KEKE-3310 file (N, C-alpha, C; in steps of 0.2 Angstrom, whole numbers, plus 5000, padded with zeros to 4 digits):
npx = (5256:5259:5249:5241:5235:5239:5229:5227:5230:5220:5208:5207:5202:5190:5183:5182:5172:5166:5160:5149:5149:5135:5138:5130:5119:5125:5131:5120:5114:5124:5124:5111:5111:5121:5113:5103:5110:5115:5103:5099:5109:5106:5094:5097:5106:5097:5088:5095:5100:5090:5081:5069:5051:5044:5046:5053:5052:5067:5074:5066:5074:5081:5093:5095:5101:5099:5095:5090:5078:5061:5046:5043:5046:5059:5071:5076:5090:5096:5110:5123:5127:5123:5113:5096:5081:5069:5059:5059:5047:5039:5046:5044:5045:5039:5029:5029:5027:5019:5023:5035:5046:5062:5066:5078:5085:5098:5107:5113:5112:5113:5105:5092:5080:5065:5059:5048:5041:5032:5021:5009:4993:4982:4986:4994:5010:5026:5036:5053:5065:5077:5095:5109:5104:5093:5099:5104:5100:5097:5089:5080:5068:5055:5042:5025:5021:5011:5006:5004:5007:5016:5032:5039:5047:5044:5049:5053:5059:5062:5069:5072:5068:5062:5068:5080:5087:5101:5109:5120:5124:5114:5104:5093:5087:5078:5072:5065:5060:5053:5052:5042:5029:5013:5016:5016:5019)
npy = (5177:5189:5199:5195:5197:5195:5191:5199:5191:5193:5197:5186:5176:5182:5180:5167:5151:5148:5142:5152:5157:5160:5172:5180:5173:5162:5168:5173:5161:5156:5166:5165:5152:5155:5164:5156:5147:5156:5161:5148:5147:5158:5155:5143:5148:5157:5149:5141:5151:5157:5151:5138:5142:5132:5121:5106:5091:5083:5068:5054:5041:5027:5017:5003:4991:4974:4966:4957:4944:4944:4938:4933:4943:4953:4963:4981:4991:5008:5014:5023:5041:5043:5051:5050:5050:5044:5035:5023:5015:5006:4994:4995:5002:5018:5025:5040:5048:5047:5037:5028:5016:5010:4994:4986:4971:4963:4949:4937:4921:4909:4898:4889:4900:4908:4923:4936:4950:4964:4977:4983:4985:4972:4966:4952:4946:4948:4935:4933:4927:4915:4911:4900:4887:4893:4901:4914:4930:4941:4953:4963:4976:4986:4996:5002:5014:5021:5035:5031:5018:5004:4996:4981:4966:4948:4933:4915:4901:4885:4875:4882:4893:4909:4918:4912:4913:4915:4929:4933:4944:4958:4969:4982:4993:5007:5017:5032:5034:5043:5058:5073:5071:5068:5071:5068:5076)
npz = (4579:4584:4585:4594:4610:4627:4640:4655:4671:4681:4673:4666:4676:4679:4668:4666:4669:4685:4700:4710:4726:4737:4747:4755:4759:4766:4776:4783:4787:4796:4805:4810:4816:4827:4834:4839:4847:4856:4862:4868:4877:4886:4891:4898:4907:4914:4920:4929:4937:4944:4957:4957:4960:4965:4978:4980:4990:4997:4989:4993:5002:5009:5019:5027:5039:5041:5056:5065:5070:5074:5080:5067:5059:5050:5057:5056:5057:5057:5049:5058:5058:5045:5033:5032:5023:5025:5037:5049:5057:5069:5065:5051:5035:5032:5019:5012:5001:4985:4971:4960:4967:4970:4977:4986:4991:5000:5007:5018:5026:5039:5039:5029:5022:5019:5012:5013:5005:5010:5006:5004:5011:5012:5001:4993:4999:4991:4986:4989:4978:4982:4984:4984:4990:4998:5007:5004:4998:4985:4979:4968:4964:4956:4963:4963:4974:4987:4998:5015:5013:5018:5020:5024:5030:5031:5037:5036:5042:5039:5048:5059:5073:5072:5081:5083:5072:5062:5056:5043:5036:5030:5021:5017:5004:5000:4988:4982:4965:4957:4961:4965:4965:4974:4991:5009:5024)
capx = (5255:5261:5243:5237:5237:5238:5224:5230:5227:5213:5203:5206:5198:5183:5179:5181:5166:5167:5154:5149:5145:5131:5140:5125:5115:5129:5132:5113:5113:5128:5121:5105:5114:5124:5108:5099:5115:5115:5097:5099:5113:5103:5088:5100:5108:5092:5084:5099:5102:5084:5078:5062:5047:5041:5051:5052:5056:5073:5072:5065:5078:5083:5097:5094:5104:5094:5099:5088:5071:5057:5039:5042:5048:5066:5071:5080:5093:5099:5117:5124:5130:5121:5107:5090:5075:5063:5059:5057:5042:5036:5049:5042:5047:5033:5030:5025:5026:5017:5027:5039:5051:5066:5067:5083:5087:5103:5108:5115:5109:5117:5100:5088:5075:5060:5058:5042:5041:5025:5021:5002:4988:4977:4989:4998:5017:5030:5041:5059:5069:5083:5100:5113:5100:5089:5103:5107:5095:5099:5083:5078:5061:5052:5035:5022:5019:5008:5006:5002:5009:5022:5037:5042:5049:5043:5054:5051:5065:5059:5072:5074:5063:5064:5072:5087:5089:5108:5110:5127:5123:5108:5103:5087:5088:5072:5073:5059:5062:5049:5050:5038:5022:5010:5020:5013:5024)
capy = (5178:5196:5203:5193:5200:5190:5194:5199:5185:5195:5197:5179:5173:5184:5178:5159:5149:5145:5143:5158:5156:5166:5173:5183:5167:5158:5173:5173:5155:5156:5171:5162:5147:5158:5167:5151:5145:5162:5160:5143:5148:5162:5151:5138:5152:5160:5143:5139:5156:5159:5145:5137:5143:5125:5117:5098:5088:5079:5062:5049:5035:5024:5011:5000:4985:4969:4964:4951:4942:4943:4936:4932:4949:4955:4970:4985:4997:5013:5016:5030:5046:5043:5055:5046:5054:5040:5033:5016:5015:4999:4990:4995:5009:5022:5028:5047:5051:5043:5036:5022:5015:5004:4991:4981:4967:4958:4946:4930:4918:4902:4893:4890:4905:4911:4930:4939:4958:4966:4984:4986:4982:4969:4963:4947:4948:4945:4930:4934:4921:4914:4908:4895:4883:4897:4905:4920:4934:4947:4954:4970:4977:4993:4995:5009:5014:5027:5038:5026:5011:5002:4991:4977:4959:4943:4927:4909:4897:4878:4871:4886:4898:4916:4921:4909:4914:4918:4933:4935:4951:4960:4976:4984:4999:5009:5024:5035:5036:5048:5063:5078:5069:5070:5070:5071:5076)
capz = (4586:4586:4586:4600:4616:4632:4645:4662:4675:4684:4668:4664:4681:4679:4662:4667:4673:4691:4704:4714:4732:4739:4753:4760:4762:4770:4782:4787:4790:4802:4811:4813:4821:4832:4838:4842:4852:4861:4865:4872:4883:4890:4894:4902:4913:4918:4923:4934:4942:4948:4959:4955:4966:4968:4982:4980:4995:4995:4986:4998:5002:5016:5019:5033:5040:5044:5062:5069:5068:5080:5078:5060:5055:5050:5060:5053:5061:5053:5051:5062:5054:5038:5032:5029:5022:5026:5044:5051:5062:5071:5061:5044:5032:5031:5013:5013:4994:4979:4965:4959:4972:4970:4983:4985:4997:5000:5013:5019:5032:5040:5038:5024:5024:5014:5014:5009:5005:5011:5005:5003:5015:5008:4995:4994:4999:4986:4989:4986:4976:4986:4981:4988:4995:5002:5012:5001:4994:4981:4976:4966:4961:4956:4964:4963:4981:4989:5005:5019:5012:5023:5018:5029:5028:5035:5036:5038:5042:5041:5053:5065:5075:5070:5086:5083:5065:5062:5050:5042:5034:5027:5019:5013:5002:4997:4985:4978:4959:4954:4965:4963:4966:4981:4997:5015:5029)
cpx = (5257:5255:5239:5240:5235:5234:5228:5227:5220:5208:5201:5201:5191:5179:5178:5175:5168:5161:5155:5145:5141:5133:5135:5121:5119:5130:5126:5112:5117:5126:5115:5107:5117:5118:5104:5104:5115:5109:5096:5103:5110:5097:5091:5102:5103:5088:5088:5101:5096:5081:5071:5057:5044:5046:5049:5055:5062:5070:5072:5070:5079:5087:5097:5098:5099:5098:5097:5081:5067:5050:5038:5044:5056:5066:5077:5084:5096:5106:5118:5128:5129:5114:5102:5085:5069:5064:5057:5053:5039:5039:5047:5044:5040:5034:5026:5024:5024:5022:5030:5045:5055:5067:5073:5085:5093:5105:5110:5114:5113:5112:5096:5082:5071:5058:5052:5042:5034:5026:5014:4997:4983:4979:4993:5005:5020:5036:5048:5063:5076:5088:5104:5109:5096:5093:5106:5101:5099:5094:5082:5071:5059:5045:5032:5019:5015:5008:5002:5003:5015:5026:5040:5043:5047:5048:5051:5057:5062:5062:5074:5069:5066:5069:5079:5090:5096:5108:5117:5128:5117:5107:5097:5088:5081:5073:5067:5062:5059:5047:5046:5031:5019:5015:5016:5018:5021)
cpy = (5185:5200:5201:5196:5195:5194:5194:5193:5187:5195:5190:5175:5175:5181:5170:5157:5146:5146:5149:5156:5162:5167:5176:5178:5163:5162:5173:5167:5154:5160:5168:5156:5150:5161:5162:5148:5150:5161:5154:5144:5153:5159:5146:5142:5155:5155:5141:5145:5158:5152:5144:5138:5137:5122:5110:5096:5084:5072:5057:5043:5033:5018:5009:4993:4980:4966:4958:4949:4941:4942:4936:4937:4950:4962:4974:4990:5001:5014:5023:5035:5046:5046:5050:5050:5050:5037:5026:5017:5008:4994:4989:5002:5012:5025:5035:5050:5045:5042:5029:5022:5009:5001:4985:4978:4963:4955:4939:4927:4911:4896:4894:4895:4906:4918:4933:4947:4960:4974:4987:4982:4978:4966:4957:4949:4945:4941:4932:4928:4921:4910:4904:4891:4887:4901:4912:4923:4940:4949:4962:4971:4984:4992:5002:5009:5021:5029:5033:5019:5010:4996:4987:4970:4954:4937:4921:4904:4890:4875:4875:4891:4905:4919:4918:4909:4918:4922:4935:4942:4952:4967:4977:4991:5001:5016:5026:5037:5041:5054:5069:5077:5071:5067:5072:5070:5077)
cpz = (4589:4588:4592:4606:4622:4637:4651:4666:4678:4679:4666:4669:4681:4674:4662:4670:4679:4695:4709:4720:4734:4746:4758:4763:4767:4777:4786:4790:4797:4807:4814:4818:4827:4837:4842:4848:4858:4865:4870:4878:4888:4894:4899:4909:4917:4922:4929:4939:4946:4950:4958:4961:4969:4972:4982:4986:4993:4993:4992:4997:5009:5015:5026:5033:5043:5050:5065:5067:5074:5077:5071:5056:5056:5053:5057:5058:5056:5054:5054:5057:5046:5037:5029:5028:5023:5034:5044:5057:5063:5066:5054:5042:5030:5024:5014:5006:4989:4974:4965:4964:4970:4976:4982:4991:4996:5007:5013:5026:5033:5040:5031:5026:5018:5016:5010:5010:5005:5010:5004:5007:5011:5002:4997:4994:4993:4989:4985:4984:4980:4982:4986:4993:5000:5007:5010:4997:4991:4976:4974:4963:4961:4958:4964:4970:4982:4996:5009:5018:5017:5020:5024:5026:5033:5033:5039:5037:5044:5047:5059:5067:5073:5075:5086:5076:5065:5055:5049:5040:5030:5026:5015:5011:4998:4994:4980:4971:4955:4958:4962:4963:4972:4987:5004:5020:5036)
residu = (UNK:UNK:UNK:UNK:UNK:UNK:UNK:UNK:UNK:UNK:UNK:UNK:UNK:UNK:UNK:UNK:UNK:UNK:UNK:UNK:UNK:UNK:UNK:UNK:UNK:UNK:UNK:UNK:UNK:UNK:UNK:UNK:UNK:UNK:UNK:UNK:UNK:UNK:UNK:UNK:UNK:UNK:UNK:UNK:UNK:UNK:UNK:UNK:UNK:UNK:UNK:UNK:UNK:UNK:UNK:UNK:UNK:UNK:UNK:UNK:UNK:UNK:UNK:UNK:UNK:UNK:UNK:UNK:UNK:UNK:UNK:UNK:UNK:UNK:UNK:UNK:UNK:UNK:UNK:UNK:UNK:UNK:UNK:UNK:UNK:UNK:UNK:UNK:UNK:UNK:UNK:UNK:UNK:UNK:UNK:UNK:UNK:UNK:UNK:UNK:UNK:UNK:UNK:UNK:UNK:UNK:UNK:UNK:UNK:UNK:UNK:UNK:UNK:UNK:UNK:UNK:UNK:UNK:UNK:UNK:UNK:UNK:UNK:UNK:UNK:UNK:UNK:UNK:UNK:UNK:UNK:UNK:UNK:UNK:UNK:UNK:UNK:UNK:UNK:UNK:UNK:UNK:UNK:UNK:UNK:UNK:UNK:UNK:UNK:UNK:UNK:UNK:UNK:UNK:UNK:UNK:UNK:UNK:UNK:UNK:UNK:UNK:UNK:UNK:UNK:UNK:UNK:UNK:UNK:UNK:UNK:UNK:UNK:UNK:UNK:UNK:UNK:UNK:UNK:UNK:UNK:UNK:UNK:UNK:UNK)
# end
């Protein structure tokens, strides 16, 4: 053993077999990912700092209270101090933008009633399913509506005239789900 010489630790590590990482390749991949991330950040910031030249109208929506019944139709009143982007004309909600609309009706009555939803001239109305022996409604649907369509509700109470119908509470909500299409104002 006297003739053998011990190799220093550094030489021993270099001569051994160990995997070598390709640091240049890894560095290029990491730089590429950082570059793509930076590019996406810049695109996001530029889109949000510069307003779009196309001005879309506000989302069309309306929340109305069902107040009474006359001549077979339910009447709506708009809550005060609440911003509405749709109008009630002749006890109907005028549609000014094409697209899909969410229509939601809830209410309760002291009598049995049958409520029909009308929204397009020349089309049959949709009969709303009633709960609690016809005294409660909780109805939701999505309809494709267009400019000049009107939304209104008719009611039939078998044992009571429309004018004597007692409404406990009622609300109709209409919301345009697909803004950006044709709108007439």
